[in-house]
KOLTITOR-351086 format. One record per atom (N, C-alpha, C): x, z, y; atom name; residue in three letters; residue number from 1. Coordinates in nm, 4 decimals, decimal comma. Example, Ala and Ser with C-alpha at 12.3 -4.5 7.8 and 13.67 -1.06 7.14 Angstrom:
% KOLTITOR-351086
PT / 1,3190 / 0,7800 / -0,5690 / N / ALA / 1 $
PT / 1,2300 / 0,7800 / -0,4500 / CA / ALA / 1 $
PT / 1,3200 / 0,7800 / -0,3300 / C / ALA / 1 $
PT / 1,2850 / 0,7080 / -0,2250 / N / SER / 2 $
PT / 1,3670 / 0,7140 / -0,1060 / CA / SER / 2 $
PT / 1,2900 / 0,7870 / 0,0030 / C / SER / 2 $
END
This chain:
% KOLTITOR-351086
PT / -1,2938 / -0,5057 / 0,4179 / N / MET / 1 $
PT / -1,1299 / -0,4870 / 0,3194 / CA / MET / 1 $
PT / -1,1662 / -0,4692 / 0,1661 / C / MET / 1 $
PT / -1,0829 / -0,5721 / 0,0799 / N / ALA / 2 $
PT / -1,0941 / -0,6131 / -0,0425 / CA / ALA / 2 $
PT / -1,0690 / -0,4491 / -0,1202 / C / ALA / 2 $
PT / -1,1036 / -0,4509 / -0,2418 / N / ASN / 3 $
PT / -1,1331 / -0,3348 / -0,3014 / CA / ASN / 3 $
PT / -0,9527 / -0,3113 / -0,3478 / C / ASN / 3 $
PT / -0,9318 / -0,3816 / -0,4281 / N / ASN / 4 $
PT / -0,7237 / -0,3579 / -0,3627 / CA / ASN / 4 $
PT / -0,6472 / -0,3097 / -0,2457 / C / ASN / 4 $
PT / -0,7184 / -0,3432 / -0,1623 / N / GLU / 5 $
PT / -0,6810 / -0,2626 / -0,0256 / CA / GLU / 5 $
PT / -0,7104 / -0,1311 / 0,0106 / C / GLU / 5 $
PT / -0,8447 / -0,1311 / -0,0338 / N / LYS / 6 $
PT / -0,8946 / -0,0173 / -0,0391 / CA / LYS / 6 $
PT / -0,8085 / 0,0919 / -0,1337 / C / LYS / 6 $
PT / -0,7876 / 0,0726 / -0,2636 / N / VAL / 7 $
PT / -0,7261 / 0,1661 / -0,3406 / CA / VAL / 7 $
PT / -0,6019 / 0,1484 / -0,2702 / C / VAL / 7 $
PT / -0,5123 / 0,0669 / -0,2612 / N / VAL / 8 $
PT / -0,3445 / 0,0874 / -0,2432 / CA / VAL / 8 $
PT / -0,3938 / 0,2287 / -0,0987 / C / VAL / 8 $
PT / -0,4247 / 0,1808 / 0,0525 / N / LEU / 9 $
PT / -0,4746 / 0,2266 / 0,1395 / CA / LEU / 9 $
PT / -0,5056 / 0,3599 / 0,0960 / C / LEU / 9 $
PT / -0,5794 / 0,3627 / 0,0123 / N / ASP / 10 $
PT / -0,6108 / 0,5305 / -0,0340 / CA / ASP / 10 $
PT / -0,5028 / 0,6331 / -0,0695 / C / ASP / 10 $
PT / -0,4467 / 0,5169 / -0,1460 / N / ALA / 11 $
PT / -0,3448 / 0,5858 / -0,2599 / CA / ALA / 11 $
PT / -0,2154 / 0,6463 / -0,1757 / C / ALA / 11 $
PT / -0,1593 / 0,5710 / -0,0326 / N / MET / 12 $
PT / -0,1099 / 0,6027 / 0,0268 / CA / MET / 12 $
PT / -0,1083 / 0,6817 / 0,1163 / C / MET / 12 $
PT / -0,2561 / 0,7034 / 0,1547 / N / LYS / 13 $
PT / -0,3072 / 0,8267 / 0,2443 / CA / LYS / 13 $
PT / -0,2652 / 0,9609 / 0,1754 / C / LYS / 13 $
PT / -0,3391 / 0,9794 / 0,0508 / N / LYS / 14 $
PT / -0,3295 / 1,0709 / -0,0732 / CA / LYS / 14 $
PT / -0,1932 / 1,1382 / -0,0869 / C / LYS / 14 $
PT / -0,0455 / 1,0105 / -0,0840 / N / VAL / 15 $
PT / 0,0831 / 1,0910 / -0,0934 / CA / VAL / 15 $
PT / 0,1294 / 1,1512 / 0,0267 / C / VAL / 15 $
PT / 0,0684 / 1,0714 / 0,1773 / N / GLY / 16 $
PT / 0,1062 / 1,1095 / 0,3015 / CA / GLY / 16 $
PT / 0,2592 / 1,1323 / 0,3246 / C / GLY / 16 $
PT / 0,3329 / 1,0018 / 0,2918 / N / LYS / 17 $
PT / 0,4523 / 1,0001 / 0,3244 / CA / LYS / 17 $
PT / 0,4344 / 0,8267 / 0,2569 / C / LYS / 17 $
PT / 0,5697 / 0,7819 / 0,3404 / N / PRO / 18 $
PT / 0,6211 / 0,6517 / 0,3299 / CA / PRO / 18 $
PT / 0,6467 / 0,6108 / 0,1522 / C / PRO / 18 $
PT / 0,5814 / 0,5196 / 0,1243 / N / VAL / 19 $
PT / 0,5887 / 0,4416 / -0,0486 / CA / VAL / 19 $
PT / 0,6298 / 0,3342 / -0,0781 / C / VAL / 19 $
PT / 0,7276 / 0,3146 / -0,1611 / N / ARG / 20 $
PT / 0,7173 / 0,1732 / -0,1916 / CA / ARG / 20 $
PT / 0,6025 / 0,1282 / -0,3054 / C / ARG / 20 $
PT / 0,6173 / -0,0200 / -0,2954 / N / PRO / 21 $
PT / 0,5167 / -0,0927 / -0,3877 / CA / PRO / 21 $
PT / 0,5260 / -0,0235 / -0,4701 / C / PRO / 21 $
PT / 0,6363 / -0,0243 / -0,5715 / N / GLY / 22 $
PT / 0,5948 / 0,0372 / -0,7299 / CA / GLY / 22 $
PT / 0,5794 / 0,1408 / -0,7436 / C / GLY / 22 $
PT / 0,5658 / 0,2763 / -0,6433 / N / ASP / 23 $
PT / 0,5594 / 0,3847 / -0,6483 / CA / ASP / 23 $
PT / 0,3885 / 0,3740 / -0,6646 / C / ASP / 23 $
PT / 0,3055 / 0,2791 / -0,6129 / N / VAL / 24 $
PT / 0,1759 / 0,2783 / -0,5714 / CA / VAL / 24 $
PT / 0,1008 / 0,2183 / -0,6802 / C / VAL / 24 $
PT / 0,1793 / 0,1009 / -0,7414 / N / ALA / 25 $
PT / 0,1537 / 0,0228 / -0,8486 / CA / ALA / 25 $
PT / 0,1186 / 0,1753 / -0,9715 / C / ALA / 25 $
PT / 0,2003 / 0,2528 / -0,9848 / N / LYS / 26 $
PT / 0,2031 / 0,3513 / -1,0727 / CA / LYS / 26 $
PT / 0,1756 / 0,4853 / -1,0097 / C / LYS / 26 $
PT / 0,0817 / 0,4698 / -0,9336 / N / ILE / 27 $
PT / -0,0306 / 0,5881 / -0,8505 / CA / ILE / 27 $
PT / -0,1479 / 0,5521 / -0,9471 / C / ILE / 27 $
PT / -0,1866 / 0,3896 / -0,8774 / N / THR / 28 $
PT / -0,3257 / 0,3393 / -0,9046 / CA / THR / 28 $
PT / -0,3606 / 0,2667 / -1,0060 / C / THR / 28 $
PT / -0,2142 / 0,2257 / -1,0715 / N / GLY / 29 $
PT / -0,2459 / 0,1456 / -1,1860 / CA / GLY / 29 $
PT / -0,2653 / 0,0189 / -1,2035 / C / GLY / 29 $
PT / -0,2415 / -0,0187 / -1,0733 / N / LEU / 30 $
PT / -0,2808 / -0,1658 / -1,0505 / CA / LEU / 30 $
PT / -0,1541 / -0,2641 / -1,0946 / C / LEU / 30 $
PT / -0,1306 / -0,3875 / -1,1024 / N / ASP / 31 $
PT / -0,0482 / -0,4559 / -1,1375 / CA / ASP / 31 $
PT / 0,0541 / -0,4771 / -0,9666 / C / ASP / 31 $
PT / 0,1762 / -0,4835 / -1,0399 / N / LYS / 32 $
PT / 0,2266 / -0,4752 / -0,9102 / CA / LYS / 32 $
PT / 0,2095 / -0,5783 / -0,8113 / C / LYS / 32 $
PT / 0,2060 / -0,7405 / -0,8382 / N / GLU / 33 $
PT / 0,1873 / -0,8511 / -0,7677 / CA / GLU / 33 $
PT / 0,0451 / -0,7957 / -0,6892 / C / GLU / 33 $
PT / -0,0926 / -0,7637 / -0,7600 / N / ASN / 34 $
PT / -0,2333 / -0,7311 / -0,6952 / CA / ASN / 34 $
PT / -0,1663 / -0,6104 / -0,5736 / C / ASN / 34 $
PT / -0,0408 / -0,5197 / -0,5980 / N / VAL / 35 $
PT / 0,0012 / -0,3967 / -0,5335 / CA / VAL / 35 $
PT / -0,0004 / -0,4942 / -0,3845 / C / VAL / 35 $
PT / 0,1133 / -0,5503 / -0,3769 / N / SER / 36 $
PT / 0,2205 / -0,6544 / -0,2626 / CA / SER / 36 $
PT / 0,1254 / -0,6913 / -0,2743 / C / SER / 36 $
PT / 0,0477 / -0,8249 / -0,2824 / N / LYS / 37 $
PT / -0,0523 / -0,8714 / -0,2068 / CA / LYS / 37 $
PT / -0,1751 / -0,8358 / -0,1377 / C / LYS / 37 $
PT / -0,1799 / -0,7131 / -0,1260 / N / ALA / 38 $
PT / -0,3230 / -0,6083 / -0,0823 / CA / ALA / 38 $
PT / -0,2497 / -0,5265 / 0,0196 / C / ALA / 38 $
PT / -0,0860 / -0,5057 / 0,0159 / N / ILE / 39 $
PT / 0,0232 / -0,4567 / 0,1225 / CA / ILE / 39 $
PT / 0,0094 / -0,5564 / 0,2008 / C / ILE / 39 $
PT / 0,0475 / -0,6611 / 0,2107 / N / LYS / 40 $
PT / 0,0561 / -0,8048 / 0,2672 / CA / LYS / 40 $
PT / -0,0567 / -0,8532 / 0,3573 / C / LYS / 40 $
PT / -0,2095 / -0,7749 / 0,3070 / N / GLU / 41 $
PT / -0,3107 / -0,8077 / 0,3368 / CA / GLU / 41 $
PT / -0,3317 / -0,6855 / 0,4942 / C / GLU / 41 $
PT / -0,3021 / -0,5520 / 0,4147 / N / LEU / 42 $
PT / -0,2919 / -0,4402 / 0,4964 / CA / LEU / 42 $
PT / -0,2272 / -0,4836 / 0,6247 / C / LEU / 42 $
PT / -0,0971 / -0,5629 / 0,6147 / N / LYS / 43 $
PT / 0,0095 / -0,5285 / 0,7176 / CA / LYS / 43 $
PT / -0,0634 / -0,6007 / 0,7738 / C / LYS / 43 $
PT / -0,0796 / -0,7447 / 0,7292 / N / ASN / 44 $
PT / -0,1655 / -0,8609 / 0,8698 / CA / ASN / 44 $
PT / -0,2555 / -0,7964 / 0,9476 / C / ASN / 44 $
PT / -0,3375 / -0,6390 / 0,8976 / N / LYS / 45 $
PT / -0,4507 / -0,6494 / 0,9461 / CA / LYS / 45 $
PT / -0,4183 / -0,5439 / 1,0312 / C / LYS / 45 $
PT / -0,3181 / -0,4696 / 1,0290 / N / GLY / 46 $
PT / -0,2639 / -0,3482 / 1,1162 / CA / GLY / 46 $
PT / -0,2993 / -0,1995 / 1,0434 / C / GLY / 46 $
PT / -0,3257 / -0,2249 / 0,9455 / N / LYS / 47 $
PT / -0,3872 / -0,0905 / 0,9136 / CA / LYS / 47 $
PT / -0,2660 / 0,0050 / 0,8156 / C / LYS / 47 $
PT / -0,1383 / -0,0752 / 0,7968 / N / ILE / 48 $
PT / -0,0202 / -0,0052 / 0,7360 / CA / ILE / 48 $
PT / 0,1157 / -0,0706 / 0,8268 / C / ILE / 48 $
PT / 0,2096 / 0,0068 / 0,8348 / N / ASN / 49 $
PT / 0,3203 / -0,0373 / 0,9243 / CA / ASN / 49 $
PT / 0,4280 / -0,0163 / 0,8002 / C / ASN / 49 $
PT / 0,5411 / -0,0073 / 0,8118 / N / PHE / 50 $
PT / 0,6965 / -0,0206 / 0,7914 / CA / PHE / 50 $
PT / 0,8011 / 0,0899 / 0,8030 / C / PHE / 50 $
PT / 0,7945 / 0,1539 / 0,8041 / N / PRO / 51 $
PT / 0,8792 / 0,3014 / 0,9069 / CA / PRO / 51 $
PT / 1,0490 / 0,2573 / 0,8377 / C / PRO / 51 $
PT / 1,0377 / 0,1682 / 0,7106 / N / LYS / 52 $
PT / 1,1843 / 0,1650 / 0,6379 / CA / LYS / 52 $
PT / 1,2095 / 0,0515 / 0,5611 / C / LYS / 52 $
PT / 1,2779 / 0,0189 / 0,5278 / N / ARG / 53 $
PT / 1,2356 / -0,1581 / 0,4283 / CA / ARG / 53 $
PT / 1,2498 / -0,0664 / 0,3121 / C / ARG / 53 $
PT / 1,1381 / -0,1526 / 0,2557 / N / CYS / 54 $
PT / 1,0509 / -0,1523 / 0,1245 / CA / CYS / 54 $
PT / 0,9827 / -0,0449 / 0,1176 / C / CYS / 54 $
PT / 0,9539 / 0,0554 / 0,2790 / N / PHE / 55 $
PT / 0,8782 / 0,1643 / 0,2509 / CA / PHE / 55 $
PT / 0,7195 / 0,1152 / 0,3111 / C / PHE / 55 $
PT / 0,6785 / 0,1683 / 0,2930 / N / TYR / 56 $
PT / 0,4926 / 0,1296 / 0,3700 / CA / TYR / 56 $
PT / 0,4255 / 0,2767 / 0,3475 / C / TYR / 56 $
PT / 0,3559 / 0,2944 / 0,5233 / N / ALA / 57 $
PT / 0,2267 / 0,4106 / 0,4772 / CA / ALA / 57 $
PT / 0,1487 / 0,3336 / 0,5985 / C / ALA / 57 $
PT / 0,0202 / 0,4351 / 0,6062 / N / PRO / 58 $
PT / -0,0376 / 0,4423 / 0,7060 / CA / PRO / 58 $
PT / -0,0776 / 0,4492 / 0,8534 / C / PRO / 58 $
PT / -0,1070 / 0,3531 / 0,8877 / N / VAL / 59 $
PT / -0,0901 / 0,4118 / 1,0764 / CA / VAL / 59 $
PT / -0,1718 / 0,4728 / 1,0963 / C / VAL / 59 $
END
């Protein structure tokens, strides 16, 4: 797992509820583009899901 993916996943777990990519960017300090790339990879690996439109949460 790439470093950004781990940071994003950890931030999502810490929040404890579905979050938007922009919120993850604010929490982690990462660029929104990097957060979106990490979310895409995590989604492809089955590590996160999207319970509602534009919101993501760890599995």
